[in-house]
N, C-alpha and C positions, 0 to 999 in steps of 0.2 A: 504494500500500500504506500510505497514511496511517492512523494510528491502530493499526497492528499492534503487538502486544506481543512482547517477547522473553522466552519463558518461563524461560530459565535465568539471566537477569540480575536480581538483586535491586536494584530501583531505590529501595529505602529509604535510610535514613541510614547514614552510615559507622559502623563499630564503633569501640570505644574504641581499639584498637590502630592503626587507620587514622588516626583523629584525632590520636593521639599522634605518629605518624610525621610528619604534616603540621605539627604544632606544633613538633617538633624542627627541621624544615627551615626554619621561619620565624626561628629563632634564629641569632645569630652566634656563632662560636667563636673564641677567641683563638689557638689553635694547631692543628696537624694532628692531634694525639692527643686533643684535648679532645672533639671530636665523637664519636670512636669510644668514648671512655670513657663519655660520656653515653648512647650507644646501649646499651652493656652494662649500665650501672647503672640507668638509668631505664626501659628497655624490656625488659631481660633477654634481649636478642638478640645474636647474633654479628653483627658488622658486615656480613659477606657476606650473611647472611640478611636483614638490614635493607635492604640495597640491592636485593636481589631483590624484596622486598615493595614497596619504594618504586617501583621500575621498573614493576611491575604496577599500582600505585596511580595512576601518571601516566596510564594508559590507561583508568581507571575514570571513567565520566561522573559518578558520585556525588562523586568527589573534586573534579572540575572545578566542580561546582555548589557544593560546600561551601567551597572556597578557590581561586577562579579565579586570583588573583594568584600565589600560590605554585605552583600546578600549571602555569600557563602559563610561569612563569620556569624551572621545572625542565625542562619540555618543551623550551624553547629551548636550555638547557644541554646536555641529552641529544642533541639534534639536532646541535648544534655539534660535540660530541665524536664523534658518528658520522661526520660529514663529514670530520673531521680524520684519520680512520683510513685 
């Protein structure tokens, strides 16, 4: 089935919000509340919604193509946390 297309998946570039989420994940934060504050102030999202979007973004092939280092790092973190439960 080589060359088949998936009609429901947009293989275009990431949108502004998705790129902003990945950019935020590349940054370091000095304390536990600093990241949540940045999420609210810079993206206008509640932290819970942010993490829902981030989790979905980690499974998006466009995100992997756009920022493989960040996406692969976050996938490893996610998998480690899942196995610890």
